[in-house]
N, C-alpha and C positions, 0 to 999 in steps of 0.2 A: 882147328875147326871149332872147338869150344870157345876160343877167344873171339872168333868171328861172330858166333852166336851171342856171346855176352855183349859184344859191341852192338850187334843188331838189336838185341833186346833192350839195351839202354837207349838206342836211337828210337826204337819203336815206342818205348815208354815215354821218352821225352816228347815225341810227336803227339802221342795220346794226351799227355798232360797239357801241351800247348793248345790242342783242339778243345779240351775241356775248359781251360782258362778263357779262351776266346768266346766260347758259348756263354760262360758265366758273365764275362764283361758285357756281352751283347744283351743278356737278360737284365742285368743291373741298369744298363743305359736305357733299355726299353721302359723299365719301370719308372725311371726318372723322367723320361719324355712323356709318359702317360699321366704323371702326376703334375697337373698344372699348378704353378705357384700362384696362390691366391692373394699375394701381397697387394697392398693398396698402392697402385701405380700412381694415383693422384698425389699421394704423399711423397713418393719418390720424385715426381716432377717438381713439386713445391720445394723439396729439399735441394734439388739440383739448381733451380732458379735462385734460391737463397744463396747458394754457394757462388753462383755466377755474379750476383750483386756484390758479394764480398771480394770479388776478384779471383776466386778459386776456379779458374778456367783451365786447369791442367789436365794432362792426359789421364792421370789416375782417376780423377773425378769423372771425366767423360766415360772412361772404361766401366766404372762402377754403375753409372747411369745406363749405359748401353746394355749391360748384363741384366739389370732390373727390367728394362724394356723387353728384352728377348724372352725372359722367362714368364712374362705376363700372358694372359689369356687372349689378349686383343692383337690381331694381326697388324693393325695400324701402328701400335706401339712396337711390335716386333720389327716391322719394316724400319721404323725410325732407329731402333737399336742397331740393326744391320748397317744402316747408312752411316751411323756414327763410327761403328767399328771399321768400315771400309775407309773412312777418312783417317782414322788412327793407323790402320795398316799401311796406308800410302806413305806414312812417315817412318814406319818400322816394319818392313815387309816380312821379316823373319820372326816376328813376335809370336810365340807359340800360343799365348792366351788369346790374342786377336784371331788367329787362324782357327782355333778350336771353337770359340764362340760364334764366329762367322759360319762355320760348318753347322753348329747347333741351331743358330738362328734360321739359316736357310732350310734346315730339316723341318723345324717347327712351322715354317711358312709353306711347307710342301714343295719346296724347290730342291728336289733331290739331286739333280745333276750339279747344282751349285754346291750343295752340301758335300757331295763326293769330291768335287774339285778342291775345296778348302781342306777336307780331311787328307787328301793326297798331298797337298802342299805342306801340311803339318807333318805328315809321315816322311816327306823328303828332308825335313829339318830334324825330326826325331823318329827314326825308323822303328823304334820299339814302343811308341806311345800306344798303349792298349786302348785308351778311350777313343783316339782318332781312328784306330783300326776297327773298333766296334761300330762307331758312327758311320764309317765308310761302308762297312758291310750292310748295315741297316739301309743306308741310302741306295745301295746297289740292289737290295731286295725289292725296295719300293719301285725303283726304275724298271726292274724286270717285270713286276706285277703290272705297272702302267703300260709297258710294252705289250704284254699279253692281252690286256684289255683293249689297247689300241688295235692290235691285230684282229681281235674278235669283232670289234666295231667295223673295221674296214671290210672284213669278210661278210658281215651282215649286210652292209651297204651294197656290196658287190652282188650278193644273192638277190637282194631286193631289186636292184637295177636290172639284173638279168630277167627276173620275173616280170618286171614292167615291160621290158623289150619284147619278151615272148608274148605277153598279153596283147601288146600293141600290134604285133605282127599277126596274131591270130584274128584280130578284129578286122584286118584288111581283107 
């Protein structure tokens, strides 16, 4: 009996530790997402164009450029970064870095379903990737919130429509 309790205690402690670590990962990721990188994107673009002119059009250069665009504050740049990463991913579909930054880019663009999709793809390659798990959880929370807001809006529209119908019927 005491052996079972000891095993149960270890399992329970391990589960509690896992939950605590997941929450910490999520908090760290949230802080990173909320801190917009204020780097000078214009300089990044100029550096990339200079490398292109020198013939440095390799995937490593494109990847660094895409990351710089994704962490910028401008959604137009973020979209361009996501597009570059999608092209890179088509050549190397299991690349963990491409998958992670695509998930991050879509999250920053407010495209939470896409963010979750790429987080899940990364988790299928690296099941213990804590960053991917935290990002997937954040995306799912946003999707749930959006779903609740959507339901509330649909409910409000239905109530308003019913009110208009009743009003129209009473006028007759």
